[in-house]
C-alpha positions, 0 to 999 in steps of 0.5 A: 722576361728578359736572359742575361748570361754572363761571358762564362754562359755565353763560351758554354753555349757557344762551346755546345754549338749555338748562337745566344740569340739561336738559345734564347729563343729555345728558352722563349720557345720552351718556357712559352710551350710549359705555359700552355702545358699548364693552361691544358693540365689545368683545364683539364682538371676543372672537367673532371673535378666538374666531372666530378661533383655532378656524378656525387650529388646524383649518387647522394640525391638516389640515396637519399629518396630511399626509405628510412622503411627500406633499410629497417626490412633488412637484418640487422648486420646489412643494415648496418654496414648499410647506415656506414656506407651511407654517414661516411659519404656524408649523408645525415640518416637516423641511426635504424639499427640502434632504434629506442622506443623511449629517452634514456636519461643520465643516472646523475643528471649531469 
């Protein structure tokens, strides 16, 4: 990175009491510091994302082990709330609350 300054910039920097070389060193150090901070934040975000994804996969596997028969033993309102929460997570569940023993066809056979 090359820093070029005009005469008005030079006068403004010298008015603060710094030389041009000191100002350029300060800019380079600041850019390097921001780059290190950005890399640290990216690494931290990746670690957090991996931990959260592992936790969600373990939770999904634990919920998949629950049998449908255990859900059917609940009363209808609690059963429906439980199934809805599983659907929101993304686990495919069979409809337990609206169980019908036979197949119903459309009246107009469309």
